[in-house]
N, C-alpha and C positions, 0 to 999 in steps of 0.2 A: 503493500499500498504506500503511497505517496501522500503526501500532504496537500490534501484537496483545498484547504484553507487559503493558499496565496495565489492560486492560479490566476492568469489573465483572463477577465470575461470580456464577452461580446454579448450583443442581444439579438441580431440577425432577425429580424420580424417578430420580435416577441416584445411586450410591455406597454405601458401606459405612462402618464405623466409624473414628474419627480415633484409632486407636492406633500406637504404634512397634510394629515388625515383632515384637519381642519379648513385645508385650502384646496381640496380636490374640485376640480372641475373649472377652476378659474384660470388656469392657463399661466398665471403670474408668476414666474420663476425669478423675478428680481434681475438685477443689471449684470450677473455673473454670466448669463447665458447669451449676451449681446454678441453678435459675430460668431456665433457656434452655429455649424449646421444641424440638421434635424438629427443626421446621424450621431453625430458628436454628443447631443443631448441624449439622445435615447441609449447610448453607451454609458454615459453617467448615470442615467436612472438605472440600467440593469446593474452596476458596480454597488449602486446604494441599496438596491433591492437584495443582491446576492449578500453584501454585508449585514442587511437584517436578518437575513437566515443564519449566517455564521455567528452572529452575537446574540441570537435569541432573543430579537425583538417581536415577539409573536404579535403583538397588539397592532405594531404600525405595518408588519406585514401584511397581516390580516385586512388591512384598509387598502393596501396596493392590489391584494388579491380581488378584494369586491370591488375596486376600480378596474378591474380587467386584466390583471397582470396574470398571465398562464401560470397555474400551478407547477407544472412540469418544465417551466423555464429553463435553459442549460446554458452554462457558460462555454468559453472557447473548447475547455477540456471534456465536455459533455457531463458535467457534474450539475444534477439538478438541485433545486431548492433544499429538497429533503435530504440528498446526499451531503451538503454543506452542513445543514442543522445535525445530521446525526453525527457526522463526522469531528464536528466542533462541540458536541456534547451539550446540545440543547433541546431537551426532551419536550417541553411545552411546544415548541415551535415544530418539532418532528410531529407530535399531536396533532395540531394544528394543520399541517400539509397532509397529512394522513385525512382527517377528517374531511379537508376539501377534495378529496379524491387524487392526491399524487400518487403517482405509479411507485411504489415502494421497492419495485423489483427493475426499476429502469438501471441499466448499467451505463457507466460513463465511458470515455473512448478508450479507457485502459481496461474495460473488462471488468471494473469493480463496482460492487453493490452497496447501497445504503447499509444494509445489515452488515456485511462483511467490515465496511468502515467503523461502524460502533463495535464490533467485536476487536477490531484493531485498536480502538482507543478506551476499550475496557470500560464501556458504557453500558451496564445490563439492564438497566431502566429503558433506555431507548431502544435494546435489543427486544425486549418486552411488547414495547410500543409498535415496533415494526412486525414483530410475529402476529400481534393481534390485529395488525391490520392488513394480513397476508403476506408478508414478506416471506421467500423462499430462500431458506438456508443454505441451499445448494446451487444458487444462482452466482455467475460470477467466475473469475478466477484471480486469486484465490477465494474459493467460496467462504462462506462463514464459519461452517464446521471445520473445515482445513485451516483456517486463520486461528480459530479457538485451540485447535490442537498444536498448532505451531508456536503459540504464545502460552501453553500449558495452562488455559483459563477453565478449569475442571467444573466451575459453575455454568460456565456459558455452553461447554461441551455437551452436558446434562440437559440444559434447556433447548440447545439448537436440535440436537439429535431426537429430543421428545416431539419435535414440531417438523421434522423433515419428512 
């Protein structure tokens, strides 16, 4: 597993405005956006939304999802919002995304799954949330079970094998 937290992101056809929840729909983004192309603005919004997932700001992320940001938006490395939240130890954000229909089995460009990322980071609460949302512990390479074995995480091995 690599560190999904620091990859360069883009948005490619995804996302909506970069407003705080209270400013949604106004389109007023201040003077910082003057002279920027629409693509540059969308890229900044994508960076911001990915940071919300990484940092566990579920309330603000929910506002962006309500505003039309795709729940399965990916960064340049194919990491979804749920992957970034899982890998960075953000259980409430993982739960929010799962509740909103995020694909908990979607692999990134390296073939890694959100549940394997949570195992790699030793996050049993997130593993349980993902399993409850239908995550496949055998998805990806290395898969979550193999990752748990590799790092001798006996609690997680038992949990994952019971759900495989």
